[in-house]
C-alpha atoms as one frame of an Amber mdcrd trajectory, in Angstrom:
protein
 102.078 151.650  72.289 100.683 148.192  71.592 103.951 147.263  69.884 105.946
 148.436  72.925 103.721 146.503  75.309 103.953 143.454  73.081 107.749 143.704
  73.032 107.905 144.121  76.815 105.592 141.158  77.340 107.739 139.078  75.016
 110.917 140.057  76.859 109.342 139.242  80.240 108.206 135.881  78.899 111.663
 135.110  77.518 113.296 136.178  80.791 111.020 133.823  82.698 111.836 130.937
  80.353 115.586 131.612  80.495 115.481 131.792  84.284 113.529 128.541  84.509
 115.859 126.800  82.081 118.849 127.934  84.102 117.788 125.837  87.081 120.523
 123.406  87.989 119.772 120.246  89.934 122.835 118.738  91.573 123.977 116.208
  94.145 126.458 117.342  96.790 128.355 115.182  99.247 130.157 116.746 102.195
 130.829 116.102 105.869 127.111 116.454 106.625 126.137 113.763 104.125 124.421
 113.827 100.738 121.839 116.343  99.549 119.977 117.225  96.390 120.196 120.906
  95.525 118.175 123.052  93.135 120.024 126.231  92.253 122.127 125.718  95.354
 119.184 125.300  97.748 118.467 122.131  99.736 115.662 120.037  98.278 114.151
 117.037 100.045 112.046 115.039  97.595 108.524 114.634  98.976 107.499 112.607
  95.965 104.507 110.677  94.687 104.126 107.979  92.049 101.417 109.467  89.885
  99.461 108.265  86.873  96.023 108.645  85.350  94.004 105.552  84.431  90.196
 105.821  84.428  88.387 102.712  85.646  87.933 100.364  82.703  91.331 101.204
  81.175  94.782  99.709  81.639  98.393 100.382  80.679  97.364 100.880  77.036
  95.608 104.141  77.956  97.716 107.299  77.717  96.567 110.569  79.220  99.125
 112.379  77.072  97.436 111.287  73.853  94.151 112.951  74.849  93.076 116.475
  73.803  94.677 119.330  75.731  91.446 120.322  77.459  91.008 116.746  78.718
  94.583 116.649  80.034  94.230 119.990  81.785  90.928 118.959  83.376  92.578
 115.764  84.603  95.704 117.465  85.938  94.220 120.440  87.757  92.297 118.733
  90.591  94.965 116.092  91.198  97.963 118.434  91.109  96.087 120.824  93.366
  95.486 118.000  95.853  99.151 116.992  95.682 100.267 120.572  96.238  98.016
 120.864  99.302  99.475 117.614 100.579 103.031 118.978 100.411 104.189 116.860
  97.474 106.926 118.626  95.507 107.722 116.009  92.838 105.935 113.310  90.863
 107.274 110.268  89.083 105.982 110.021  85.520 106.935 107.673  82.692 107.998
 108.887  79.279 105.130 109.941  77.051 104.385 113.146  78.912 105.154 116.112
  76.684 107.595 118.748  77.995 104.853 121.395  78.034 102.917 119.454  80.677
 105.987 119.073  82.894 106.311 122.859  82.728 102.581 123.378  83.274 102.607
 121.252  86.440 105.678 123.050  87.735 104.654 126.609  86.961 101.094 126.264
  88.246 101.594 123.939  91.213 105.310 124.095  92.029 105.671 120.348  91.467
 108.719 118.921  89.710 108.739 115.800  87.530 111.121 112.854  87.691 111.025
 111.525  84.130 111.171 107.730  83.970 112.365 105.740  80.936 111.580 102.035
  81.462 114.855 100.967  79.790 113.433  97.789  78.299 111.727  96.666  81.495
 108.507  95.668  79.741 109.990  94.524  76.463 110.900  96.315  73.241 110.780
  96.025  69.472 113.870  94.603  67.759 114.122  94.366  63.966 110.381  94.924
  63.739 109.533  92.129  66.188 108.228  92.628  69.715 110.434  90.920  72.330
 108.794  90.563  75.741 111.898  89.817  77.799 114.894  92.105  77.238 118.348
  90.582  76.779 120.728  93.386  77.732 123.699  91.588  76.201 122.101  91.795
  72.730 123.936  94.462  70.637 120.590  95.513  69.148 119.247  96.228  72.645
 122.393  98.194  73.430 122.024 100.409  70.364 118.269 100.907  70.739 118.321
 101.873  74.421 121.240 104.252  74.022 119.493 105.869  71.076 116.238 106.243
  73.012 117.830 107.671  76.159 120.026 110.102  74.236 117.034 111.344  72.277
 115.086 111.663  75.525 117.691 113.973  77.039 117.912 116.079  73.889 114.151
 116.676  74.001 113.737 117.336  77.742 117.038 118.848  78.906 115.788 122.458
  78.900 112.336 121.735  80.278 111.346 123.928  83.251 110.115 121.650  86.036
 112.297 118.655  85.167 113.916 117.298  88.334 115.937 114.293  87.212 116.003
 111.308  84.869 115.212 107.804  86.108 116.118 104.698  84.142 114.195 101.469
  84.576 111.734 100.062  87.067 112.913  96.995  88.964 114.668  95.754  85.814
 116.607  93.319  87.974 113.321  91.570  88.781 112.604  91.499  85.047 115.552
  89.124  84.712 113.454  86.525  86.555 109.975  86.898  85.138 108.254  88.382
  82.111 105.469  90.933  82.135 104.569  93.747  84.502 102.466  91.967  87.101
 104.144  91.708  90.500 105.081  88.245  91.686 107.301  86.663  94.314 110.961
  86.557  93.246 112.133  83.010  92.444 114.679  82.433  95.210 116.626  79.854
  93.229 117.398  82.412  90.533 118.726  85.207  92.745 122.331  84.089  92.219
 122.112  84.441  88.453 124.514  87.309  87.779 125.530  87.018  84.115 122.424
  88.801  82.839 122.591  91.298  85.693 126.153  92.344  84.834 125.225  92.977
  81.213 122.207  95.017  82.271 124.014  97.205  84.793 126.880  97.833  82.373
 124.366  99.112  79.859 122.698 101.259  82.513 126.054 102.862  83.251 126.858
 103.470  79.603 123.495 105.175  79.113 124.056 107.341  82.193 127.435 108.525
  80.924 125.974 109.433  77.530 122.988 111.245  79.059 125.143 113.298  81.418
 127.322 114.346  78.490 124.240 115.893  76.885 122.639 117.360  80.017 124.840
 118.391  82.914 122.045 120.095  84.840 119.921 117.106  85.843 121.075 113.996
  87.743 120.508 110.504  86.361 119.310 107.665  88.591 118.513 104.010  88.061
 115.548 102.212  89.614 116.411  98.914  91.270 114.190  96.324  92.898 115.207
  96.660  96.568 118.985  96.140  96.959 119.289  92.945  94.953 122.635  92.910
  93.063 123.930  95.935  95.010 127.458  94.594  94.756 127.172  94.402  90.958
 125.732  97.912  90.874 128.740  99.147  92.832 131.077  97.487  90.340 129.273
  98.289  87.088 127.316 101.521  87.739 129.984 103.867  89.026 128.629 106.853
  87.084 125.063 106.971  88.370 124.255 110.054  90.422 121.567 108.424  92.555
 120.463 104.912  93.436 116.703 104.675  93.133 115.157 101.680  94.842 111.647
 100.256  95.091 111.496  98.948  98.650 108.571  97.181 100.295 109.674  95.943
 103.712 106.811  97.059 105.919 107.081  99.830 108.507 110.886  99.955 108.379
 113.446 100.011 105.580 115.773  98.091 107.880 119.427  98.146 106.881 118.852
  99.790 103.486 120.407 103.147 104.395 123.580 101.742 105.930 124.012  99.048
 103.314 123.833 101.528 100.428 126.266 103.809 102.255 128.774 101.040 102.876
 128.588  99.229  99.531 127.769 101.981  97.036 128.196 105.354  98.769 125.639
 107.026  96.503 122.545 109.002  97.562 119.539 106.774  98.175 116.151 107.692
  96.716 113.132 105.489  97.399 111.454 105.432  93.996 108.606 103.297  95.339
 107.422 102.287  98.784 104.107 102.132 100.547 101.299  99.862 101.603  97.958
  98.742 100.264  94.684  99.792 101.861  93.077  96.346 101.894  93.316  93.789
 104.672  93.645  90.261 103.289  92.589  88.701 106.608  89.447  90.720 107.300
  88.715  91.048 103.565  87.898  94.734 103.849  89.443  98.151 103.366  92.024
  99.076 106.008  93.004 102.736 105.829  94.609 102.825 109.263  97.211 100.182
 108.465  98.112 101.828 105.187  98.683 105.179 106.880 100.664 103.539 109.697
 103.165 101.918 107.331 103.561 105.007 105.169 104.152 107.454 108.010 106.770
 105.176 109.537 108.513 104.958 106.154 108.640 108.755 105.850 109.931 109.092
 109.394 112.946 106.940 108.484 113.505 108.842 105.224 113.719 112.144 107.094
 115.810 110.678 109.929 118.438 109.525 107.427 118.729 112.876 105.641 122.027
 114.746 105.609 123.098 116.445 108.829 121.016 114.340 111.206 123.635 111.867
 112.374 122.295 108.606 110.981 123.150 107.310 107.486 122.814 110.885 106.110
 122.435 109.571 102.557 118.689 109.730 101.851 117.413 112.485  99.555 113.722
 111.550  99.714 111.184 109.228  98.211 108.134 108.730  96.018 105.150 107.224
  97.823 103.396 104.506  95.878 100.870 105.655  94.837  98.363 108.494  94.490
  95.305 106.550  93.275  94.242 102.916  93.004  95.103 100.974  89.859  92.033
  98.893  89.077  93.858  97.088  86.228  96.889  95.900  88.196  95.809  92.374
  89.160  94.596  90.945  85.878  96.290  93.550  83.649  93.830  92.964  80.794
  90.742  91.461  82.474  88.144  92.656  84.999  89.182  96.243  84.380  85.968
  97.616  85.884  86.229  95.484  89.034  88.249  96.488  92.089  89.906  93.108
  92.613  90.610  92.036  96.183  92.873  89.157  95.192  96.329  89.442  96.752
  99.068  88.617  94.255 102.159  88.303  96.451 103.198  87.826 100.050 105.177
  90.091 102.351 105.653  89.356 106.047 106.756  92.934 106.678 103.121  94.016
 106.521 102.178  92.275 109.711  98.635  93.603 110.048  97.308  91.127 107.490
 100.149  88.640 107.130  99.431  84.966 107.579 101.967  82.332 106.661 101.181
  80.604 103.392  98.777  83.292 102.142  99.265  86.281  99.862  98.549  89.621
 101.517  99.622  92.345  99.044  96.715  93.757  97.054  98.077  95.478  93.946
  94.839  97.318  93.150  94.615  99.037  96.554  97.869 100.999  96.894  96.314
 104.416  96.302  96.275 106.960  99.089  93.138 108.061  97.250  90.229 105.849
  96.216  89.199 106.183  92.588  85.684 107.120  91.534  83.795 105.772  88.553
  84.503 107.203  85.122  81.981 109.892  84.131  80.597 110.675  80.691  83.593
 112.869  79.879  86.002 109.980  80.581  87.325 111.470  83.808  86.955 110.569
  87.477  87.213 112.029  90.963  89.328 110.868  93.877  88.481 110.402  97.553
  91.490 110.808  99.881  92.147 108.040 102.378  93.597 108.421 105.868  97.125
 108.134 104.430  96.635 111.324 102.427  95.988 113.359 105.571  98.707 111.620
 107.572 101.313 112.333 104.888 100.038 115.877 104.574 101.094 116.314 108.205
 104.390 114.516 107.595 105.377 116.748 104.678 104.975 119.901 106.758 108.274
 118.969 108.383 111.488 120.175 106.745 114.281 117.726 107.674 116.850 120.380
 106.778 115.428 122.938 109.208 117.890 124.501 111.634 118.459 122.687 114.946
 116.427 119.656 113.843 117.654 116.258 115.015 116.706 112.654 114.325 115.146
 112.528 117.791 113.004 115.593 117.183 111.844 114.082 113.895 110.730 110.998
 115.797 108.859 113.167 118.287 107.176 115.095 115.495 105.945 111.918 113.826
 104.610 110.654 117.148 102.190 113.599 117.113 100.681 112.595 113.756  97.224
 111.213 114.361  95.785 108.787 111.836  92.090 109.445 111.356  89.541 107.278
 109.560
């Protein structure tokens, strides 16, 4: 009897795995616009940029190199909070093992967009670390294609995988070295030689990845819409344009411009607002929630079938918890820096000409608690968490929904302290 039960349990387990592996994620474009489908069903990405860095650590810390019990104890409260918020996908960089993608999906119903940086923060060539990637270098070409092909081979049958994302504002990396956010040097924006080489390599990698895995779309992550014309010329095989866009309460012409120039689905891979006011020099949860809810309103309004651009498939809010290491990168890791590192007039609540107003360490919709003896921490949701929880209750693909009714729904969202 035990043998029979064991065999039945094994068959049920295998059936579950086969079913999960059979999930097909696809992009469809018809007279209603562009949608992302999972097994033929509409899927609006209510995403979140998610990571795990205890206070006192920086980018050198990896959750995925910790013991399994530590990882599980870190994931469970945060994934539970994301699930309750209505988040259905997270953006995670390579390093996460396939089993944790499946764990997050099977326990919390949250998919993972797997992000390969594609040389954004440097790479090792012939045994030497190179901080700034030259995409025209044949060694870079071979290394990145090798890495991305191997990535797809490892993850292609992983239950819970949503799509692959290549890069993170690599076009900005053509202008400065390192990961710390700065203002883009205006005088260098017309430099296109390096950009063409980079986007050609992006496209070649996409083609190779799709040949290995035909069940998951491949996107690139661009810094806003800079070089969109080159993307249209050199990246014809991408499934989705991912874009990190920080323009304030409105994305402006982004939807229409992508539709006219590229005609690919638009996914906001990063957007959001910090929770610190550079003028009053104090936390400002209300402004953060205001900007984020307005961003999500536009994302939903520009979904397929609603009469506007009809080319937006969702977004990934930036970000779930504060990054205490972001300003200095390697210094003051246990201090929540209030220094603003760049300026953006779109965030009018604390903009003043000639002064920086974007606080990199305060973008979390949750505040981060101190690291305990076990090396973990707890989060405290800010007003934006609860505002977006209300926003994500709306299904933009619901029957009889219009752009106007979406606007009315968002007008009912109350931002509480």
